[in-house]
N, CA, C and O atoms as a Maestro MAE file, in Angstrom:
{
 s_m_m2io_version
 :::
 2.0.0
}

f_m_ct {
 s_m_title
 :::
 protein
 m_atom[304] {
  # First column is atom index #
  i_m_mmod_type
  r_m_x_coord
  r_m_y_coord
  r_m_z_coord
  i_m_residue_number
  s_m_chain_name
  s_m_pdb_residue_name
  s_m_pdb_atom_name
  i_m_atomic_number
  :::
  1 25 -84.235 117.032 -97.131 1 A "MET " " N  " 7
  2 3 -85.193 116.806 -97.351 1 A "MET " " CA " 6
  3 2 -85.152 115.058 -97.610 1 A "MET " " C  " 6
  4 15 -84.006 114.617 -97.521 1 A "MET " " O  " 8
  5 25 -86.315 113.918 -97.939 2 A "ILE " " N  " 7
  6 3 -85.817 112.614 -98.270 2 A "ILE " " CA " 6
  7 2 -87.089 112.363 -98.655 2 A "ILE " " C  " 6
  8 15 -88.006 112.625 -97.875 2 A "ILE " " O  " 8
  9 25 -87.283 111.949 -99.614 3 A "SER " " N  " 7
  10 3 -88.205 110.771 -100.217 3 A "SER " " CA " 6
  11 2 -88.720 109.758 -99.175 3 A "SER " " C  " 6
  12 15 -88.093 109.126 -98.324 3 A "SER " " O  " 8
  13 25 -90.167 109.780 -99.505 4 A "ILE " " N  " 7
  14 3 -91.368 108.797 -99.213 4 A "ILE " " CA " 6
  15 2 -89.931 106.895 -99.194 4 A "ILE " " C  " 6
  16 15 -89.226 106.347 -98.346 4 A "ILE " " O  " 8
  17 25 -90.369 106.595 -101.110 5 A "PRO " " N  " 7
  18 3 -89.279 106.144 -101.531 5 A "PRO " " CA " 6
  19 2 -87.726 106.011 -101.134 5 A "PRO " " C  " 6
  20 15 -87.354 105.163 -101.946 5 A "PRO " " O  " 8
  21 25 -86.561 106.364 -100.335 6 A "ASP " " N  " 7
  22 3 -85.778 107.091 -100.204 6 A "ASP " " CA " 6
  23 2 -86.430 105.779 -98.921 6 A "ASP " " C  " 6
  24 15 -86.521 104.569 -99.128 6 A "ASP " " O  " 8
  25 25 -86.725 106.383 -97.886 7 A "LEU " " N  " 7
  26 3 -86.350 105.582 -96.270 7 A "LEU " " CA " 6
  27 2 -86.891 105.109 -96.395 7 A "LEU " " C  " 6
  28 15 -86.944 105.301 -95.180 7 A "LEU " " O  " 8
  29 25 -87.779 104.310 -96.710 8 A "ILE " " N  " 7
  30 3 -88.563 103.069 -97.412 8 A "ILE " " CA " 6
  31 2 -87.105 101.835 -97.996 8 A "ILE " " C  " 6
  32 15 -86.912 100.757 -97.435 8 A "ILE " " O  " 8
  33 25 -86.441 102.237 -98.934 9 A "GLY " " N  " 7
  34 3 -85.053 101.698 -99.466 9 A "GLY " " CA " 6
  35 2 -84.244 101.581 -98.798 9 A "GLY " " C  " 6
  36 15 -83.432 100.661 -98.893 9 A "GLY " " O  " 8
  37 25 -84.206 102.711 -97.685 10 A "LEU " " N  " 7
  38 3 -82.884 102.381 -96.480 10 A "LEU " " CA " 6
  39 2 -83.723 101.234 -95.692 10 A "LEU " " C  " 6
  40 15 -82.816 100.576 -95.183 10 A "LEU " " O  " 8
  41 25 -84.652 100.774 -95.399 11 A "VAL " " N  " 7
  42 3 -85.506 100.125 -94.865 11 A "VAL " " CA " 6
  43 2 -85.019 98.595 -94.751 11 A "VAL " " C  " 6
  44 15 -84.463 97.792 -94.002 11 A "VAL " " O  " 8
  45 25 -85.454 98.709 -95.673 12 A "GLU " " N  " 7
  46 3 -85.767 96.845 -96.668 12 A "GLU " " CA " 6
  47 2 -84.261 97.191 -97.163 12 A "GLU " " C  " 6
  48 15 -84.615 97.092 -98.338 12 A "GLU " " O  " 8
  49 25 -82.909 97.507 -97.272 13 A "ALA " " N  " 7
  50 3 -81.324 97.108 -96.936 13 A "ALA " " CA " 6
  51 2 -81.296 96.672 -96.404 13 A "ALA " " C  " 6
  52 15 -80.644 95.631 -96.488 13 A "ALA " " O  " 8
  53 25 -82.249 97.151 -94.851 14 A "ALA " " N  " 7
  54 3 -81.487 96.277 -93.764 14 A "ALA " " CA " 6
  55 2 -82.199 95.163 -93.411 14 A "ALA " " C  " 6
  56 15 -81.663 94.076 -93.197 14 A "ALA " " O  " 8
  57 25 -83.513 95.390 -93.327 15 A "VAL " " N  " 7
  58 3 -84.862 94.607 -93.241 15 A "VAL " " CA " 6
  59 2 -85.535 93.829 -94.667 15 A "VAL " " C  " 6
  60 15 -86.662 94.080 -95.094 15 A "VAL " " O  " 8
  61 25 -84.577 92.840 -95.283 16 A "PRO " " N  " 7
  62 3 -85.142 92.307 -96.033 16 A "PRO " " CA " 6
  63 2 -86.778 91.974 -95.907 16 A "PRO " " C  " 6
  64 15 -87.368 91.556 -94.911 16 A "PRO " " O  " 8
  65 25 -87.573 92.430 -97.818 17 A "GLY " " N  " 7
  66 3 -89.014 91.166 -96.710 17 A "GLY " " CA " 6
  67 2 -89.603 91.653 -96.263 17 A "GLY " " C  " 6
  68 15 -90.759 91.289 -96.047 17 A "GLY " " O  " 8
  69 25 -88.932 93.108 -95.766 18 A "ALA " " N  " 7
  70 3 -89.357 93.489 -94.425 18 A "ALA " " CA " 6
  71 2 -90.886 94.908 -95.168 18 A "ALA " " C  " 6
  72 15 -90.591 95.711 -96.053 18 A "ALA " " O  " 8
  73 25 -92.046 94.863 -94.661 19 A "GLU " " N  " 7
  74 3 -93.408 96.104 -95.096 19 A "GLU " " CA " 6
  75 2 -93.078 97.228 -94.723 19 A "GLU " " C  " 6
  76 15 -93.343 97.637 -93.593 19 A "GLU " " O  " 8
  77 25 -92.585 97.767 -95.413 20 A "VAL " " N  " 7
  78 3 -92.388 99.137 -94.498 20 A "VAL " " CA " 6
  79 2 -93.554 100.119 -95.705 20 A "VAL " " C  " 6
  80 15 -93.523 100.228 -96.930 20 A "VAL " " O  " 8
  81 25 -94.768 100.860 -94.350 21 A "ASN " " N  " 7
  82 3 -94.849 101.497 -94.206 21 A "ASN " " CA " 6
  83 2 -94.632 103.827 -93.573 21 A "ASN " " C  " 6
  84 15 -94.662 104.118 -92.378 21 A "ASN " " O  " 8
  85 25 -94.509 104.602 -94.345 22 A "VAL " " N  " 7
  86 3 -93.991 106.318 -94.041 22 A "VAL " " CA " 6
  87 2 -94.636 106.663 -94.350 22 A "VAL " " C  " 6
  88 15 -95.077 106.173 -95.390 22 A "VAL " " O  " 8
  89 25 -95.251 107.713 -93.817 23 A "LEU " " N  " 7
  90 3 -96.567 108.755 -93.144 23 A "LEU " " CA " 6
  91 2 -95.218 109.852 -92.425 23 A "LEU " " C  " 6
  92 15 -94.379 109.687 -91.539 23 A "LEU " " O  " 8
  93 25 -95.697 111.374 -93.668 24 A "ASP " " N  " 7
  94 3 -94.773 112.080 -93.418 24 A "ASP " " CA " 6
  95 2 -95.903 112.923 -92.664 24 A "ASP " " C  " 6
  96 15 -97.001 113.298 -93.075 24 A "ASP " " O  " 8
  97 25 -95.103 113.147 -91.084 25 A "LYS " " N  " 7
  98 3 -95.798 113.233 -90.269 25 A "LYS " " CA " 6
  99 2 -96.618 114.712 -90.216 25 A "LYS " " C  " 6
  100 15 -97.753 114.959 -89.810 25 A "LYS " " O  " 8
  101 25 -95.188 115.930 -91.006 26 A "THR " " N  " 7
  102 3 -95.850 117.145 -90.420 26 A "THR " " CA " 6
  103 2 -95.938 118.170 -92.442 26 A "THR " " C  " 6
  104 15 -96.490 119.233 -92.726 26 A "THR " " O  " 8
  105 25 -95.049 117.092 -93.449 27 A "GLY " " N  " 7
  106 3 -95.268 117.377 -94.294 27 A "GLY " " CA " 6
  107 2 -94.283 118.151 -95.251 27 A "GLY " " C  " 6
  108 15 -94.214 118.429 -96.448 27 A "GLY " " O  " 8
  109 25 -93.409 118.396 -93.861 28 A "MET " " N  " 7
  110 3 -92.187 118.941 -94.521 28 A "MET " " CA " 6
  111 2 -90.844 118.288 -94.878 28 A "MET " " C  " 6
  112 15 -89.668 118.642 -94.800 28 A "MET " " O  " 8
  113 25 -91.718 116.814 -95.447 29 A "LYS " " N  " 7
  114 3 -89.810 116.320 -95.956 29 A "LYS " " CA " 6
  115 2 -88.668 115.946 -95.164 29 A "LYS " " C  " 6
  116 15 -87.496 115.892 -95.536 29 A "LYS " " O  " 8
  117 25 -89.157 115.690 -94.008 30 A "ASP " " N  " 7
  118 3 -88.657 115.271 -92.826 30 A "ASP " " CA " 6
  119 2 -88.659 115.275 -90.615 30 A "ASP " " C  " 6
  120 15 -87.922 115.407 -89.638 30 A "ASP " " O  " 8
  121 25 -90.137 115.013 -91.049 31 A "HIS " " N  " 7
  122 3 -90.462 114.142 -89.478 31 A "HIS " " CA " 6
  123 2 -91.144 112.811 -90.387 31 A "HIS " " C  " 6
  124 15 -91.791 112.756 -91.433 31 A "HIS " " O  " 8
  125 25 -90.773 112.057 -89.665 32 A "PHE " " N  " 7
  126 3 -91.640 110.722 -90.133 32 A "PHE " " CA " 6
  127 2 -92.224 110.098 -89.328 32 A "PHE " " C  " 6
  128 15 -92.241 110.540 -88.180 32 A "PHE " " O  " 8
  129 25 -92.916 108.840 -89.637 33 A "ILE " " N  " 7
  130 3 -93.797 108.045 -88.677 33 A "ILE " " CA " 6
  131 2 -93.895 106.913 -89.785 33 A "ILE " " C  " 6
  132 15 -94.705 106.771 -90.700 33 A "ILE " " O  " 8
  133 25 -93.011 106.302 -89.472 34 A "ILE " " N  " 7
  134 3 -92.063 104.530 -89.883 34 A "ILE " " CA " 6
  135 2 -92.798 103.509 -89.261 34 A "ILE " " C  " 6
  136 15 -92.751 103.296 -88.049 34 A "ILE " " O  " 8
  137 25 -93.734 102.630 -90.368 35 A "HIS " " N  " 7
  138 3 -94.021 100.751 -89.275 35 A "HIS " " CA " 6
  139 2 -93.313 100.124 -90.350 35 A "HIS " " C  " 6
  140 15 -93.449 100.432 -91.534 35 A "HIS " " O  " 8
  141 25 -92.135 98.747 -89.662 36 A "VAL " " N  " 7
  142 3 -91.841 98.289 -90.417 36 A "VAL " " CA " 6
  143 2 -92.577 96.914 -89.388 36 A "VAL " " C  " 6
  144 15 -92.788 96.735 -88.189 36 A "VAL " " O  " 8
  145 25 -92.861 95.883 -91.095 37 A "THR " " N  " 7
  146 3 -93.025 94.510 -90.289 37 A "THR " " CA " 6
  147 2 -92.634 93.761 -90.587 37 A "THR " " C  " 6
  148 15 -92.223 93.804 -91.746 37 A "THR " " O  " 8
  149 25 -92.561 93.276 -90.290 38 A "SER " " N  " 7
  150 3 -91.200 91.271 -89.995 38 A "SER " " CA " 6
  151 2 -90.811 90.220 -89.900 38 A "SER " " C  " 6
  152 15 -89.779 90.168 -89.231 38 A "SER " " O  " 8
  153 25 -91.315 88.870 -90.438 39 A "SER " " N  " 7
  154 3 -90.837 88.167 -89.500 39 A "SER " " CA " 6
  155 2 -90.143 87.582 -88.857 39 A "SER " " C  " 6
  156 15 -90.242 86.666 -88.041 39 A "SER " " O  " 8
  157 25 -88.902 88.550 -89.533 40 A "THR " " N  " 7
  158 3 -87.198 88.894 -89.189 40 A "THR " " CA " 6
  159 2 -87.322 89.311 -87.290 40 A "THR " " C  " 6
  160 15 -86.610 89.219 -86.290 40 A "THR " " O  " 8
  161 25 -88.347 89.668 -87.569 41 A "PHE " " N  " 7
  162 3 -88.605 90.813 -85.595 41 A "PHE " " CA " 6
  163 2 -89.115 90.287 -84.916 41 A "PHE " " C  " 6
  164 15 -89.764 90.958 -84.112 41 A "PHE " " O  " 8
  165 25 -89.172 88.470 -84.763 42 A "GLU " " N  " 7
  166 3 -90.099 87.050 -83.933 42 A "GLU " " CA " 6
  167 2 -88.989 86.806 -82.681 42 A "GLU " " C  " 6
  168 15 -88.530 85.673 -82.829 42 A "GLU " " O  " 8
  169 25 -88.594 87.247 -81.895 43 A "GLY " " N  " 7
  170 3 -88.477 87.007 -81.147 43 A "GLY " " CA " 6
  171 2 -87.526 88.330 -80.358 43 A "GLY " " C  " 6
  172 15 -87.205 88.543 -79.188 43 A "GLY " " O  " 8
  173 25 -87.317 88.958 -81.497 44 A "VAL " " N  " 7
  174 3 -86.615 90.166 -81.041 44 A "VAL " " CA " 6
  175 2 -87.201 91.348 -80.152 44 A "VAL " " C  " 6
  176 15 -88.324 91.834 -80.285 44 A "VAL " " O  " 8
  177 25 -86.070 91.786 -79.059 45 A "GLY " " N  " 7
  178 3 -86.416 92.725 -78.341 45 A "GLY " " CA " 6
  179 2 -87.323 93.296 -79.428 45 A "GLY " " C  " 6
  180 15 -87.500 92.868 -80.569 45 A "GLY " " O  " 8
  181 25 -88.111 94.859 -78.534 46 A "ILE " " N  " 7
  182 3 -88.485 96.227 -79.157 46 A "ILE " " CA " 6
  183 2 -87.860 96.907 -79.250 46 A "ILE " " C  " 6
  184 15 -87.893 97.359 -80.395 46 A "ILE " " O  " 8
  185 25 -86.573 97.752 -78.127 47 A "MET " " N  " 7
  186 3 -85.692 98.190 -78.642 47 A "MET " " CA " 6
  187 2 -84.272 97.671 -79.448 47 A "MET " " C  " 6
  188 15 -83.354 98.416 -79.792 47 A "MET " " O  " 8
  189 25 -84.339 96.246 -79.648 48 A "ASP " " N  " 7
  190 3 -83.429 95.072 -80.942 48 A "ASP " " CA " 6
  191 2 -84.217 95.878 -82.481 48 A "ASP " " C  " 6
  192 15 -83.896 96.243 -83.612 48 A "ASP " " O  " 8
  193 25 -84.966 95.845 -81.915 49 A "ARG " " N  " 7
  194 3 -86.315 96.430 -83.316 49 A "ARG " " CA " 6
  195 2 -85.699 97.364 -84.059 49 A "ARG " " C  " 6
  196 15 -85.157 97.303 -85.162 49 A "ARG " " O  " 8
  197 25 -85.924 98.581 -82.990 50 A "HIS " " N  " 7
  198 3 -86.452 100.223 -83.120 50 A "HIS " " CA " 6
  199 2 -84.952 100.470 -83.965 50 A "HIS " " C  " 6
  200 15 -84.899 100.973 -85.087 50 A "HIS " " O  " 8
  201 25 -83.553 99.924 -83.038 51 A "ARG " " N  " 7
  202 3 -82.223 99.619 -82.914 51 A "ARG " " CA " 6
  203 2 -81.833 99.797 -84.915 51 A "ARG " " C  " 6
  204 15 -81.435 100.635 -85.725 51 A "ARG " " O  " 8
  205 25 -82.198 98.658 -84.859 52 A "THR " " N  " 7
  206 3 -82.129 97.829 -85.453 52 A "THR " " CA " 6
  207 2 -82.754 99.658 -87.244 52 A "THR " " C  " 6
  208 15 -81.967 100.384 -87.853 52 A "THR " " O  " 8
  209 25 -84.036 99.620 -87.334 53 A "VAL " " N  " 7
  210 3 -84.161 100.375 -87.752 53 A "VAL " " CA " 6
  211 2 -83.517 101.973 -87.644 53 A "VAL " " C  " 6
  212 15 -84.032 102.784 -88.413 53 A "VAL " " O  " 8
  213 25 -82.915 102.248 -87.146 54 A "MET " " N  " 7
  214 3 -82.590 103.504 -86.567 54 A "MET " " CA " 6
  215 2 -80.807 103.625 -87.433 54 A "MET " " C  " 6
  216 15 -80.010 104.519 -87.716 54 A "MET " " O  " 8
  217 25 -80.917 101.889 -87.592 55 A "ASP " " N  " 7
  218 3 -79.514 101.952 -87.751 55 A "ASP " " CA " 6
  219 2 -79.004 102.536 -89.852 55 A "ASP " " C  " 6
  220 15 -78.032 102.913 -90.507 55 A "ASP " " O  " 8
  221 25 -80.576 102.198 -90.031 56 A "ALA " " N  " 7
  222 3 -80.747 102.447 -91.304 56 A "ALA " " CA " 6
  223 2 -80.852 103.818 -91.810 56 A "ALA " " C  " 6
  224 15 -80.553 104.390 -92.858 56 A "ALA " " O  " 8
  225 25 -81.301 104.090 -90.865 57 A "LEU " " N  " 7
  226 3 -81.833 105.790 -90.819 57 A "LEU " " CA " 6
  227 2 -80.756 106.176 -90.796 57 A "LEU " " C  " 6
  228 15 -80.465 107.176 -91.454 57 A "LEU " " O  " 8
  229 25 -79.688 105.423 -89.933 58 A "ASP " " N  " 7
  230 3 -78.520 107.664 -89.971 58 A "ASP " " CA " 6
  231 2 -77.724 108.250 -90.976 58 A "ASP " " C  " 6
  232 15 -77.245 109.339 -91.292 58 A "ASP " " O  " 8
  233 25 -77.768 107.341 -91.263 59 A "PRO " " N  " 7
  234 3 -76.401 108.031 -92.863 59 A "PRO " " CA " 6
  235 2 -77.767 109.223 -93.035 59 A "PRO " " C  " 6
  236 15 -77.480 110.399 -92.813 59 A "PRO " " O  " 8
  237 25 -78.913 108.952 -93.345 60 A "ALA " " N  " 7
  238 3 -80.033 110.407 -93.612 60 A "ALA " " CA " 6
  239 2 -79.860 111.045 -91.940 60 A "ALA " " C  " 6
  240 15 -79.694 112.226 -91.637 60 A "ALA " " O  " 8
  241 25 -79.932 110.183 -91.261 61 A "MET " " N  " 7
  242 3 -79.911 111.614 -90.075 61 A "MET " " CA " 6
  243 2 -78.209 112.803 -90.065 61 A "MET " " C  " 6
  244 15 -78.007 114.017 -90.054 61 A "MET " " O  " 8
  245 25 -77.367 111.588 -90.076 62 A "LYS " " N  " 7
  246 3 -76.340 112.051 -90.462 62 A "LYS " " CA " 6
  247 2 -76.103 113.875 -90.936 62 A "LYS " " C  " 6
  248 15 -75.939 115.022 -90.518 62 A "LYS " " O  " 8
  249 25 -76.313 112.585 -92.684 63 A "ASP " " N  " 7
  250 3 -76.531 114.562 -93.117 63 A "ASP " " CA " 6
  251 2 -76.982 115.560 -93.462 63 A "ASP " " C  " 6
  252 15 -76.408 116.456 -94.081 63 A "ASP " " O  " 8
  253 25 -78.334 115.514 -93.011 64 A "GLY " " N  " 7
  254 3 -79.439 116.532 -92.162 64 A "GLY " " CA " 6
  255 2 -80.125 115.752 -93.324 64 A "GLY " " C  " 6
  256 15 -79.944 116.588 -94.210 64 A "GLY " " O  " 8
  257 25 -80.778 114.747 -93.927 65 A "ARG " " N  " 7
  258 3 -82.245 114.610 -94.811 65 A "ARG " " CA " 6
  259 2 -82.917 114.357 -93.952 65 A "ARG " " C  " 6
  260 15 -84.052 114.791 -93.753 65 A "ARG " " O  " 8
  261 25 -82.240 113.529 -93.240 66 A "LEU " " N  " 7
  262 3 -83.882 113.612 -92.096 66 A "LEU " " CA " 6
  263 2 -83.883 113.851 -90.354 66 A "LEU " " C  " 6
  264 15 -82.904 113.390 -89.768 66 A "LEU " " O  " 8
  265 25 -84.781 114.445 -89.647 67 A "HIS " " N  " 7
  266 3 -84.955 115.265 -89.196 67 A "HIS " " CA " 6
  267 2 -85.718 113.765 -87.673 67 A "HIS " " C  " 6
  268 15 -85.096 113.277 -86.729 67 A "HIS " " O  " 8
  269 25 -86.632 113.610 -87.946 68 A "ALA " " N  " 7
  270 3 -87.645 112.318 -86.807 68 A "ALA " " CA " 6
  271 2 -87.762 111.477 -87.501 68 A "ALA " " C  " 6
  272 15 -87.583 111.257 -88.699 68 A "ALA " " O  " 8
  273 25 -88.199 110.811 -86.379 69 A "ALA " " N  " 7
  274 3 -88.594 109.036 -87.104 69 A "ALA " " CA " 6
  275 2 -89.067 108.891 -85.963 69 A "ALA " " C  " 6
  276 15 -88.725 109.307 -84.856 69 A "ALA " " O  " 8
  277 25 -90.329 107.924 -86.520 70 A "GLU " " N  " 7
  278 3 -91.062 107.970 -85.099 70 A "GLU " " CA " 6
  279 2 -91.269 106.421 -85.663 70 A "GLU " " C  " 6
  280 15 -91.980 106.134 -86.626 70 A "GLU " " O  " 8
  281 25 -90.751 105.788 -85.124 71 A "VAL " " N  " 7
  282 3 -91.007 103.417 -86.018 71 A "VAL " " CA " 6
  283 2 -91.545 102.901 -85.181 71 A "VAL " " C  " 6
  284 15 -91.638 103.501 -84.110 71 A "VAL " " O  " 8
  285 25 -91.837 102.227 -85.255 72 A "LYS " " N  " 7
  286 3 -93.411 101.229 -84.801 72 A "LYS " " CA " 6
  287 2 -93.136 99.761 -85.594 72 A "LYS " " C  " 6
  288 15 -93.612 99.619 -86.720 72 A "LYS " " O  " 8
  289 25 -92.499 98.876 -85.087 73 A "THR " " N  " 7
  290 3 -92.512 97.299 -85.398 73 A "THR " " CA " 6
  291 2 -93.555 96.162 -85.207 73 A "THR " " C  " 6
  292 15 -94.143 96.024 -84.135 73 A "THR " " O  " 8
  293 25 -93.806 95.203 -86.473 74 A "ALA " " N  " 7
  294 3 -94.472 94.629 -85.645 74 A "ALA " " CA " 6
  295 2 -93.936 93.509 -86.231 74 A "ALA " " C  " 6
  296 15 -92.744 93.626 -86.512 74 A "ALA " " O  " 8
  297 25 -94.524 92.314 -86.540 75 A "THR " " N  " 7
  298 3 -94.523 91.117 -86.387 75 A "THR " " CA " 6
  299 2 -95.543 90.171 -87.317 75 A "THR " " C  " 6
  300 15 -96.398 89.796 -86.515 75 A "THR " " O  " 8
  301 25 -95.862 89.598 -88.656 76 A "PRO " " N  " 7
  302 3 -97.606 89.523 -89.147 76 A "PRO " " CA " 6
  303 2 -97.879 89.126 -88.651 76 A "PRO " " C  " 6
  304 15 -99.080 88.857 -88.666 76 A "PRO " " O  " 8
  :::
 }
 m_bond[303] {
  # First column is bond index #
  i_m_from
  i_m_to
  i_m_order
  :::
  1 1 2 1
  2 2 3 1
  3 3 4 2
  4 3 5 1
  5 5 6 1
  6 6 7 1
  7 7 8 2
  8 7 9 1
  9 9 10 1
  10 10 11 1
  11 11 12 2
  12 11 13 1
  13 13 14 1
  14 14 15 1
  15 15 16 2
  16 15 17 1
  17 17 18 1
  18 18 19 1
  19 19 20 2
  20 19 21 1
  21 21 22 1
  22 22 23 1
  23 23 24 2
  24 23 25 1
  25 25 26 1
  26 26 27 1
  27 27 28 2
  28 27 29 1
  29 29 30 1
  30 30 31 1
  31 31 32 2
  32 31 33 1
  33 33 34 1
  34 34 35 1
  35 35 36 2
  36 35 37 1
  37 37 38 1
  38 38 39 1
  39 39 40 2
  40 39 41 1
  41 41 42 1
  42 42 43 1
  43 43 44 2
  44 43 45 1
  45 45 46 1
  46 46 47 1
  47 47 48 2
  48 47 49 1
  49 49 50 1
  50 50 51 1
  51 51 52 2
  52 51 53 1
  53 53 54 1
  54 54 55 1
  55 55 56 2
  56 55 57 1
  57 57 58 1
  58 58 59 1
  59 59 60 2
  60 59 61 1
  61 61 62 1
  62 62 63 1
  63 63 64 2
  64 63 65 1
  65 65 66 1
  66 66 67 1
  67 67 68 2
  68 67 69 1
  69 69 70 1
  70 70 71 1
  71 71 72 2
  72 71 73 1
  73 73 74 1
  74 74 75 1
  75 75 76 2
  76 75 77 1
  77 77 78 1
  78 78 79 1
  79 79 80 2
  80 79 81 1
  81 81 82 1
  82 82 83 1
  83 83 84 2
  84 83 85 1
  85 85 86 1
  86 86 87 1
  87 87 88 2
  88 87 89 1
  89 89 90 1
  90 90 91 1
  91 91 92 2
  92 91 93 1
  93 93 94 1
  94 94 95 1
  95 95 96 2
  96 95 97 1
  97 97 98 1
  98 98 99 1
  99 99 100 2
  100 99 101 1
  101 101 102 1
  102 102 103 1
  103 103 104 2
  104 103 105 1
  105 105 106 1
  106 106 107 1
  107 107 108 2
  108 107 109 1
  109 109 110 1
  110 110 111 1
  111 111 112 2
  112 111 113 1
  113 113 114 1
  114 114 115 1
  115 115 116 2
  116 115 117 1
  117 117 118 1
  118 118 119 1
  119 119 120 2
  120 119 121 1
  121 121 122 1
  122 122 123 1
  123 123 124 2
  124 123 125 1
  125 125 126 1
  126 126 127 1
  127 127 128 2
  128 127 129 1
  129 129 130 1
  130 130 131 1
  131 131 132 2
  132 131 133 1
  133 133 134 1
  134 134 135 1
  135 135 136 2
  136 135 137 1
  137 137 138 1
  138 138 139 1
  139 139 140 2
  140 139 141 1
  141 141 142 1
  142 142 143 1
  143 143 144 2
  144 143 145 1
  145 145 146 1
  146 146 147 1
  147 147 148 2
  148 147 149 1
  149 149 150 1
  150 150 151 1
  151 151 152 2
  152 151 153 1
  153 153 154 1
  154 154 155 1
  155 155 156 2
  156 155 157 1
  157 157 158 1
  158 158 159 1
  159 159 160 2
  160 159 161 1
  161 161 162 1
  162 162 163 1
  163 163 164 2
  164 163 165 1
  165 165 166 1
  166 166 167 1
  167 167 168 2
  168 167 169 1
  169 169 170 1
  170 170 171 1
  171 171 172 2
  172 171 173 1
  173 173 174 1
  174 174 175 1
  175 175 176 2
  176 175 177 1
  177 177 178 1
  178 178 179 1
  179 179 180 2
  180 179 181 1
  181 181 182 1
  182 182 183 1
  183 183 184 2
  184 183 185 1
  185 185 186 1
  186 186 187 1
  187 187 188 2
  188 187 189 1
  189 189 190 1
  190 190 191 1
  191 191 192 2
  192 191 193 1
  193 193 194 1
  194 194 195 1
  195 195 196 2
  196 195 197 1
  197 197 198 1
  198 198 199 1
  199 199 200 2
  200 199 201 1
  201 201 202 1
  202 202 203 1
  203 203 204 2
  204 203 205 1
  205 205 206 1
  206 206 207 1
  207 207 208 2
  208 207 209 1
  209 209 210 1
  210 210 211 1
  211 211 212 2
  212 211 213 1
  213 213 214 1
  214 214 215 1
  215 215 216 2
  216 215 217 1
  217 217 218 1
  218 218 219 1
  219 219 220 2
  220 219 221 1
  221 221 222 1
  222 222 223 1
  223 223 224 2
  224 223 225 1
  225 225 226 1
  226 226 227 1
  227 227 228 2
  228 227 229 1
  229 229 230 1
  230 230 231 1
  231 231 232 2
  232 231 233 1
  233 233 234 1
  234 234 235 1
  235 235 236 2
  236 235 237 1
  237 237 238 1
  238 238 239 1
  239 239 240 2
  240 239 241 1
  241 241 242 1
  242 242 243 1
  243 243 244 2
  244 243 245 1
  245 245 246 1
  246 246 247 1
  247 247 248 2
  248 247 249 1
  249 249 250 1
  250 250 251 1
  251 251 252 2
  252 251 253 1
  253 253 254 1
  254 254 255 1
  255 255 256 2
  256 255 257 1
  257 257 258 1
  258 258 259 1
  259 259 260 2
  260 259 261 1
  261 261 262 1
  262 262 263 1
  263 263 264 2
  264 263 265 1
  265 265 266 1
  266 266 267 1
  267 267 268 2
  268 267 269 1
  269 269 270 1
  270 270 271 1
  271 271 272 2
  272 271 273 1
  273 273 274 1
  274 274 275 1
  275 275 276 2
  276 275 277 1
  277 277 278 1
  278 278 279 1
  279 279 280 2
  280 279 281 1
  281 281 282 1
  282 282 283 1
  283 283 284 2
  284 283 285 1
  285 285 286 1
  286 286 287 1
  287 287 288 2
  288 287 289 1
  289 289 290 1
  290 290 291 1
  291 291 292 2
  292 291 293 1
  293 293 294 1
  294 294 295 1
  295 295 296 2
  296 295 297 1
  297 297 298 1
  298 298 299 1
  299 299 300 2
  300 299 301 1
  301 301 302 1
  302 302 303 1
  303 303 304 2
  :::
 }
}
């Protein structure tokens, strides 16, 4: 299990200045919907945006704190 503030911290470290909103999808603290809005995503393809966020979440995935993440990205 991982806390929402910890998830936000992981994403913000990878995408400084991003607006990050996280919703616990199941209430079990291991499946989340993560919305990341950042001006750094301008001109970046959706796959690369998602790859950036998923790379940030990789340590939590590997150690089992995070089981699944639905990622949505946007520009302001």
